[in-house]
N, C-alpha and C positions, 0 to 999 in steps of 0.2 A: 698552576698555569703551565702549559706544555713547553713553552720556550724552546722552539726548535733550534738546533745547532746552526750557526753562521757567523733546549731545556724542556648476621648474627654476631654480636660483640664477642670478644675473645673470652676463652674459658675463665670463669671466675677465679679458679685457683691460680691461674697464671697472672691475672691482673693483681690479685692479692699479694702475690710473691714479688711484686715490684716491676712487672713487665712494662708498665707505663713509662714512657720516656721522661716523664716528669715525676718519677717516684724516688728521687734522691733522698738520702737520710735527712731527717728533720734538722739535725745539727749542722748539716752542710748548707742549709738554706736559711740560716739566720739572717736577720735584717742587716747585720753588718758583717762583711766578709773581709778577711785579711789575706794579704798575699805574702807568700814565703819564698818565692822564686828568686833567682839570681839575675840581675839586670846589668847591662842591656841584654835583651832577647831578640833574636832575629829568626823569623819563621818564613817558610816559602808558601805562597798562596797564589794560585792561578799563574804560575811562572814568574812571579815577582817576589823579591825579598822585602819583607815588612819588618821594620825595626821598632822596638819599644824600649825606651829608656827607663820606663817604670810601668807598673801594671795600670791599664786603662781604668779610669774612674767615671767617665762620662760617655756612655754608649748611646748611639742612636740606631734603632732597629728599622731597617727598610724592608725586611722580609721576616716571615714567621719561622723559617727553617732553623735559625740559630737558637731559638728559645729553648728547645730541649737540652742542648749542650750547656747553655748558661745555667739552667736549673740544676742539671746534674752536678756541676762543680760549685754551685752555691753563689753565683754572682749576679743574679737577677736584680739585686738592689742597686746595681751600678747603671742600669738602663734609665736614662733621663727622658727619653722620648721615643715614640714608635710611629710607624706609618704602615699602611697596608691592612691586610685582613688577618685576623687571629681567631679562627673558628674555635669555639669553646670545646668542641669534641676532642681536640688534641690534648687538653690539659686537665690535670687534677685540680681540686679546689684551691690548693695552696698557690699553684701557678696562676690560676685565673685571678685570684685576689691580687697577686703581684702585678699582673698585667693591667688590671683595672685601675691601679694606682699610678700607672705610667701615662702621661699625657699622650693622646692620639693626635698627631699632626694632621693626617688625612687618611681616609680609606678609599679615596677615589681611584678607580682603575679604569683603563681604557677598554675597548671592546674585546681585546685579546687577553685581558686579565693582567696587564702590566700597570704598575704603580705610576701615578702622575704626581710628581712633587718637584719643587724647584730647589736649586742649589742654595739659594739664599735662605729658604725656610730651614733647611738642614743645618747650615752653618750658624744660624741664629741660636742654635742650641749649644754652641761651643763644645762640640764633641771632641774627644781624644781618640775615638774609634767609631767608624761606621760599619755596620754589619749588613751586607747585602747590597749588590750593585743594581742600579736601575738604568734605564736607557739613557736618561739625560744627566746622569751623575756618575761618571766613570772614575776608575781608580786614578787616572791621570789628572783629572780636574780636582780631585781631593788632594792628591800629592802636592799640587801647585800651592795649596794653602796649608800644607803641613798636617793633613788629617789622614791617618792610615785607614785602609779598608780591608775587610776580610769577607770573602765570598765562599760559599760551600763549593768545594772543588768540582762536583758534578755539574754545577751551574756556571762554571767558567766557560769561556769561549771554546777552549780545547777539550773540555769535558774530562772524563776518566776512561781510559782504555778498557779496563776490565773491572767495573765496579763490583764491590762485594761488602760483606759485613766488616771485613778488615778496615774498610774506608771509614766506617763509623768510628771504630776504635782509634784510628789514626787522627781523625778530626778532634776527638775528645782529648787526645794527647796534645794536639796543637793548642787547643783552648786552655788546657792545663798549663802549658808553657807560658802562654801570653799573660795569663792572670796569676801565675805563681800558685796554681792549685793542682799540682801534679798528683798529690796523694788522692784527692777527690776524683780526679780523672781515672786513676788506676782502679779505684774502688768501683766506679761506675762501669768501667769496662768489664771487670770481673762479674758484676751482676748481670750485665747484658749477655756475656758468654754463657753463664748458667741458664738464663732464660732461653737462649737459642738452642742449647743442647737439649733442654727439656722439650721444646717444640719439635725438634728433629727426631727425637726418640718417639714422640707421639705419631709422627708422620710415617716412620718406618720406610719400607721399600716403596719406590714409586709404582703406581698402578697403571701407568701408560696413558693417563688422561692429559689432554692438551689444553692450553689456555692462551688468551691474548689479553694484554693490558692496553686499554685505549683511553684517550682523552677526547670525548665528543664535544662538539660545539652546540650548545643548547640554542634552539631556535633555527637551526639549519646552518650548514656550512661545513668546514673541514673537520674530519675525524683524524686524530693522530694515533699512532701506534708506537710501542716501545720495543727497541731491539736490544742487542747484546751490550751496548754501551750505557744502558740505563740500569738502575737498581731494581727495576721490575724483573729483569732476567734472573739474577741470583735469588731474588725473593720467590719467584715461581719455582725455581729448582728446589729451594729449601722446603717448599710446600708440597713437593712430590709431583709437580706439574711440569709439562714440557711447553716452553714458549714456542708458539707456532711461528713467531718471527725471530727465532733463534739463529737464523741464517742471515740476518740483516745487521751489518756492522755499523749501526747508527744508534744514537740515543733515542731520538724521537723523529718521526717522519709522517707525512700524509699517507693515508691509506683509503682505498675505495671499498665500497661494499662488495664489489666483484672480487677484489683481492681477499677480503674476509671470507666470502663464500668459498673461494678456492681452497683456503687453508682450514676453514670450518672448525674453529676451536670448540672443545667440549664445554669450556667455561669462559666467561668474560669478567674481567675486573675493570670497572669504569671509574676513572679518576675525575675529580672536580675540585675547584678551589672555593666555591661558594654556591649558595642557592639550594633549590629543592632537589634532593636525590632522585625523586620520581621523574623530574623533568630531564635529568641527566640520562636516566635509563631509557626514557622515551626517545631521546635524541638518537639512539641506536635501534631500539626494538621497533620503532615505528617507521623506520626507513623502508621504502618499497622493496620487498624481497627479503627483508631481515628475518621473516618468519621461517625461512629455510635454513637459517643457522642452527646448528645443533644446540648451542648454548641457549639461544632464545626459545627454541621449541621446547626445551626441557626446563626452562625457567632458571637456568644456572647462571645467574648474573648477580654480581656484587658491586655496589656503588660505594666507594670510599674516598675520603678526602685525600688530596694530592700528596701531602707530606707523610702519609702512611706508607707511601711507596717511594717517593722521590723528594729531595735528594737523599743520599745515605745519611741517616741521623738515628738517634735512639728510637724515634717513632716508627721506623721501618720494622723493628722487631715486633712491636704491637700490631702493625699492619699485617705482618706475616701470620701472627696468631689469629687475626680476624679471617684471613683467607683460609687457614687450616680449619677453623671453626665452621666456616661455611661450606668448604669443599673437601675437607679431609676425610680420612678413612672411616671416621665415626659419624660423619654428617648424614 
């Protein structure tokens, strides 16, 4: 979901090497995970200090974006309930099996893709940590009942000034601290760094092609674009593509077809949270005048799920590989 501020499959060899955000070592994903950290632990999240007297044991997930981090450090067994959408394409078989064992409170979203769930339903799970903030369940309301919340920094109200792959590593370190799983976090970071170097070596020098990352509204309505405060920007750079909205100092913003025609990207990456990818593509390509876009005329359009680009998580490395596979020098 775009969440405005006021938010061809990757090469087999890369996927086999553990590019998937859910490819942590089997030993780190055992049914029972132990914490070895020193407590109390205080971390900073969205400008707030969040204190843990011990490692959380009862997690409630309100967004899918935390799943790759939890899997990488081997604590998925601590999730007692989840809400929202968890597209199967994000996960390997092990992670999917873990998710299927976790009760789903609701997957009801409003027309803008935001989760609808009550505070009472969440608190009934007796969580000692909630992951992901929703419109009617803020950090302040949870603090009032002694339940901490962690949100992905890019989805905080202030966002991230200059997002990059370092933010993925930093968030892994944060989760490692919270759960006393620092070693697993370091190992996951090293694996992701190796994957990123391999992809960048494949890309080589940029060839001057331009791109835009959009979030269309299926069925008609607003189209959103991503600027320099989004993970889309460094992801395109790593793919050897120039973001046509690289002069826009915002994370996500409304964009008209006229603006798109004026910037005329060579390729389009279209994000979505659920539904038929063909309908997502049609939401742009069937706009009156869209046939004049270079990307549409040449068929250079890729539709991929939202978390493959936003927010910064292990999944964005796999999302990068998919972009390179589709538009890279060997495509």
